[in-house]
C-alpha positions as MATLAB code, in Angstrom:
seq = 'XXXXXXXXXXXXXXXXXXXXXXXXXXXXXXXXXXXXXXXXXXXXXXXXXXXXXXXXXXXXXXXXXXXXXXXXXXXXXXXXXXXXXXXXXXXXXXXXXXXXXXXXXXXXXXXXXXXXXXXXXXXXXXXXXXXXXXXXXXXXXXXXXXXXXXXXXXXXXXXXXXXXXXXXXXXXXXXXXXXXXXXXXXXXXXXXXXXXXXXXXXXXXXXXXXXXXXXXXXXXXXXXXXXXXXXXXXXXXXXXXXXXXXXX';
ca = [
      -0.070   -0.150    0.108;
       1.112    3.460   -0.176;
       2.062    5.533    2.538;
      -0.996    7.483    2.570;
      -2.911    4.233    3.075;
      -0.798    3.359    5.728;
      -0.757    6.704    7.341;
      -4.741    7.062    7.576;
      -5.394    3.549    8.729;
      -2.742    4.641   11.623;
      -4.646    7.604   12.568;
      -7.931    5.685   12.414;
      -6.435    2.872   14.863;
      -5.100    5.733   17.057;
      -8.221    7.700   16.957;
     -10.489    4.027   17.806;
      -7.363    3.085   20.292;
      -7.530    6.493   22.134;
      -3.986    6.665   22.144;
      -2.162    9.999   23.269;
      -0.854   12.266   20.458;
       2.972   10.935   20.826;
       1.047    7.404   20.497;
      -0.419    8.574   17.481;
       3.145    9.884   16.349;
       4.547    6.830   16.939;
       2.165    4.641   15.316;
       2.301    6.749   12.184;
       6.179    6.624   11.593;
       6.406    2.949   12.453;
       3.536    2.030   10.342;
       5.461    3.507    7.184;
       8.890    2.410    8.234;
       9.310   -0.796    6.619;
       8.817    1.317    3.422;
      11.447    3.638    4.512;
      14.445    1.236    5.632;
      13.240   -1.961    4.603;
      13.017   -4.958    7.007;
      15.682   -7.685    7.411;
      15.376  -10.854    9.446;
      18.011  -13.250   10.819;
      18.458  -16.473    8.980;
      20.875  -19.887    8.885;
      22.650  -21.352    6.218;
      23.459  -24.539    5.899;
      26.138  -24.475    7.581;
      24.266  -23.325   10.399;
      25.852  -19.957   10.246;
      23.904  -16.622   10.685;
      23.288  -13.879    7.952;
      20.653  -10.914    7.581;
      17.868  -11.422    4.681;
      15.609   -8.475    3.218;
      11.857   -9.143    3.583;
       9.325   -8.987    1.097;
       6.752   -6.591    1.909;
       4.065   -8.007    0.133;
       4.329  -11.933    0.905;
       6.510  -11.592    4.169;
       5.900  -14.979    6.563;
       3.424  -14.795    9.196;
       5.505  -15.432   11.604;
       7.063  -12.384   11.231;
       3.660  -10.114   11.920;
       2.947  -12.486   14.977;
       7.111  -12.155   16.291;
       6.039   -8.368   16.127;
       3.017   -8.753   17.826;
       4.438  -10.568   20.271;
       6.980   -7.856   21.219;
       4.501   -5.024   20.994;
       2.782   -7.164   23.476;
       4.999   -8.029   26.010;
       5.799   -4.283   26.040;
       2.765   -3.311   26.637;
       2.435   -5.901   29.669;
       5.775   -4.164   30.981;
       4.668   -0.543   30.568;
       6.994    0.563   27.695;
       4.104    2.034   25.822;
       6.099    3.867   23.111;
       7.877    0.493   22.287;
       4.274   -1.374   21.852;
       3.232    0.991   19.603;
       6.298    1.064   17.319;
       6.267   -2.600   16.853;
       2.340   -2.799   16.257;
       3.189   -0.424   13.842;
       5.617   -1.910   11.672;
       3.040   -5.601   12.149;
       0.346   -3.381   10.601;
       2.426   -2.407    8.022;
       3.271   -5.734    6.666;
      -0.416   -6.778    7.834;
      -1.647   -4.509    5.236;
       0.531   -4.800    2.755;
      -0.407   -8.389    2.613;
      -4.042   -7.616    1.274;
      -2.564   -5.443   -1.970;
      -2.840   -8.034   -4.560;
       0.197   -8.168   -6.839;
      -0.614  -10.387   -9.910;
       1.647  -12.793  -11.673;
       5.248  -12.275  -10.674;
       4.481   -9.323   -9.045;
       3.336   -7.316  -11.820;
       0.017   -5.788  -10.586;
       1.728   -5.020   -7.631;
       2.100   -0.652   -8.762;
      -1.372   -0.802  -10.487;
      -3.054   -2.093   -7.653;
      -1.593    0.396   -5.190;
      -2.319    3.071   -7.260;
      -5.776    1.945   -7.250;
      -6.335    1.485   -3.478;
      -4.610    5.183   -2.780;
      -7.370    6.704   -4.848;
      -9.980    5.408   -2.015;
     -10.934    7.362    0.942;
     -10.603    4.982    4.319;
     -13.581    4.237    6.042;
     -12.983    5.088    9.907;
     -16.017    2.966   11.002;
     -14.746    0.065    9.698;
     -11.280    0.351   11.992;
     -13.497    1.379   14.899;
     -15.741   -2.521   13.785;
     -12.538   -4.328   14.091;
     -11.442   -2.620   17.821;
     -15.018   -3.091   19.007;
     -14.959   -6.924   17.565;
     -11.336   -8.042   18.594;
     -10.884  -10.217   21.779;
      -7.653   -9.494   23.634;
      -6.466  -13.330   22.772;
      -2.949  -14.835   21.364;
      -5.338  -16.932   19.518;
      -7.245  -14.056   18.124;
      -4.386  -12.447   16.769;
      -3.609  -15.507   15.084;
      -6.709  -15.654   13.707;
      -6.450  -12.126   12.478;
      -2.874  -13.157   10.901;
      -3.591  -16.340    9.251;
      -6.581  -14.845    7.590;
      -5.060  -12.145    5.431;
      -5.294  -13.154    2.010;
      -4.456  -10.827   -1.076;
      -7.473   -9.131   -3.081;
      -8.169   -8.319   -6.604;
     -11.052   -5.589   -5.745;
      -9.141   -2.340   -4.303;
     -11.979   -1.481   -1.836;
     -12.294   -4.950   -0.769;
      -8.587   -4.931    0.121;
      -8.642   -1.707    1.966;
     -11.524   -2.439    4.354;
     -10.033   -6.093    5.205;
      -6.861   -3.823    5.886;
      -8.541   -1.463    7.715;
     -10.899   -3.851    9.539;
      -8.327   -6.396   10.927;
      -5.817   -3.486   11.386;
      -8.170   -2.222   14.365;
      -8.948   -5.784   15.015;
      -4.963   -6.530   15.830;
      -4.305   -3.474   17.353;
      -6.868   -3.929   19.905;
      -5.980   -7.257   20.487;
      -2.567   -6.580   21.405;
      -2.600   -2.720   22.960;
      -5.495   -3.723   25.369;
      -6.154   -5.551   28.515;
      -3.493   -6.030   30.599;
      -5.331   -8.329   33.051;
      -7.436  -11.498   31.594;
     -11.528  -11.249   32.645;
     -12.559  -13.084   35.417;
     -14.422  -16.028   33.898;
     -10.785  -17.124   31.622;
      -9.079  -16.817   35.303;
     -11.364  -19.050   36.750;
     -11.256  -21.379   34.191;
      -7.532  -21.641   33.831;
      -7.138  -22.098   37.801;
      -9.754  -25.233   37.664;
      -8.583  -26.700   34.586;
      -5.051  -26.479   36.280;
      -6.170  -27.863   39.535;
      -8.029  -30.861   37.389;
      -4.874  -31.229   35.495;
      -2.968  -31.499   38.775;
      -5.644  -33.723   41.162;
      -6.712  -35.422   38.665;
      -5.714  -36.453   35.313;
      -1.750  -36.627   36.615;
      -2.695  -39.137   39.839;
      -4.882  -41.117   37.554;
      -2.988  -41.388   34.460;
       0.187  -42.358   36.887;
      -1.417  -44.980   38.617;
      -2.897  -46.601   35.632;
       0.594  -46.877   34.354;
       2.115  -48.353   37.081;
      -0.908  -50.830   37.441;
      -0.403  -51.774   33.592;
       3.211  -52.005   33.804;
       3.551  -54.474   37.038;
       0.423  -56.054   35.276;
       2.871  -56.631   32.036;
       5.679  -57.846   34.963;
       3.535  -60.924   36.022;
       1.821  -61.851   32.699;
       5.098  -61.005   30.962;
       2.599  -59.540   27.992;
       4.702  -56.788   26.227;
       1.265  -54.947   24.899;
       0.322  -54.407   28.135;
       3.830  -52.456   29.070;
       3.200  -50.398   25.918;
      -0.137  -49.574   26.918;
       1.476  -48.496   30.446;
       3.992  -45.867   28.052;
       1.080  -44.849   26.224;
      -1.028  -43.589   29.452;
       1.635  -41.446   30.505;
       1.045  -38.926   27.512;
      -2.884  -38.781   28.549;
      -2.086  -35.541   30.375;
      -0.748  -34.182   26.126;
      -4.272  -34.922   25.046;
      -5.613  -32.742   27.703;
      -6.099  -29.887   24.841;
      -8.067  -27.642   26.871;
      -5.387  -27.197   29.717;
      -2.957  -26.485   26.876;
      -5.227  -23.702   25.036;
      -5.906  -21.981   28.322;
      -2.468  -22.032   29.438;
      -1.214  -20.149   25.776;
      -4.160  -18.161   26.395;
      -2.734  -16.668   29.918;
       0.236  -16.577   28.524;
      -0.831  -13.400   26.627;
      -0.984  -11.949   29.997;
       2.474  -12.689   31.350;
       5.138  -10.639   30.382;
];
């Protein structure tokens, strides 16, 4: 996208999140920073030697945007608001660029950007994204993974605006988990510690003892597989990841 689009969306996001004037200016500058100076990623060659590679703006890896979102989140939780907004601005830049249709071999990139730059941003779209956002690590990932380029310039701009608002709100709001989430996490942790783990260990020991007494290898294998039961407790691991979004 053109600078104008990035800056318009940054202004709308800053307004929707009620950022102070300094935060708004940081978000604006960060949203065009990759176009000014580019972005390089640390990579390793086949011998394990590190090197820096320039990143493609219009097909950045999702992991790059997610890494910036995580950096912004940690800075936000630690009270480093300027750093949080800066990382968020860069993440939004890459997110927005992914909505631009570049066409075969990138030949349609310039015309797509020109078409989008002629459109006016609907700030209500950004507000809708902010209002519909969840303060959640999984919601953050859904925002990033749902991105795809659109040939229709208006659709591309609206989607970029909507998910920019949603992603920013998911990262830059809510330092404490909601009461329901916290209570569910406490209950899941207690259930794992007091019920699932002891039951699993007892069943595994019992099966192993029986296998020794009956000389049945199959029962021994059942005993070993039983020890994997806690890892199948998906809700626990889901909640654990969600709570990590509130732990600096």
